[in-house]
C-alpha positions as CSV (number, residue, x, y, z in Angstrom):
1,M,0.0,0.0,0.0
2,R,1.3,3.4,-0.9
3,R,1.1,6.1,1.7
4,G,1.4,9.8,1.1
5,N,-0.2,9.8,-2.4
6,L,-3.9,9.9,-1.3
7,P,-6.3,11.9,-3.3
8,E,-8.0,14.9,-1.7
9,A,-11.3,14.1,-0.1
10,P,-14.4,15.6,-1.8
11,N,-16.1,18.6,-0.2
12,Y,-19.7,17.7,0.6
13,T,-20.5,20.8,2.6
14,N,-22.9,22.2,0.1
15,A,-24.7,18.9,-0.4
16,A,-25.1,18.5,3.4
17,L,-26.5,22.1,3.8
18,A,-28.9,21.5,0.9
19,M,-30.2,18.3,2.4
20,G,-30.4,19.9,5.8
21,L,-32.7,22.6,4.3
22,V,-34.8,19.9,2.6
23,N,-35.2,18.0,5.8
24,L,-36.1,21.2,7.8
25,L,-38.7,22.2,5.2
26,W,-40.5,18.8,5.2
27,I,-40.5,18.7,9.0
28,F,-42.0,22.3,9.1
29,I,-44.6,21.3,6.4
30,A,-45.6,18.2,8.4
31,L,-45.9,20.2,11.6
32,W,-48.0,22.8,9.9
33,A,-50.3,20.2,8.4
34,I,-50.8,18.4,11.7
35,Y,-50.7,21.2,14.3
36,G,-50.9,24.5,12.5
37,F,-48.9,27.7,11.9
38,W,-48.2,28.7,15.5
39,V,-46.4,25.4,16.2
40,V,-44.2,25.9,13.2
41,L,-43.5,29.5,14.3
42,A,-42.6,28.3,17.8
43,A,-40.4,25.5,16.5
44,G,-38.5,28.0,14.2
45,W,-38.1,30.4,17.1
46,G,-36.8,27.6,19.3
47,L,-34.3,26.5,16.7
48,N,-33.1,30.1,16.2
49,W,-32.6,30.4,20.0
50,L,-30.6,27.2,20.1
51,I,-28.4,28.1,17.1
52,R,-27.8,31.6,18.5
53,R,-26.9,30.1,21.9
54,L,-24.4,27.7,20.3
55,G,-22.9,30.5,18.3
56,D,-22.4,32.6,21.5
57,R,-20.4,29.7,23.1
58,A,-18.0,29.4,20.1
């Protein structure tokens, strides 16, 4: 086995972000269909709060 001549790993950041958006959208649509707009609004606010809190730690 040759060491040191490994090809560069592909960058899947954009694909991961796109799939994260797709998953977030279908979850929000399902919540909206089952529980209504206010639950989706509260879930979005809660996610925003968690992301902001994690960002403040870093």
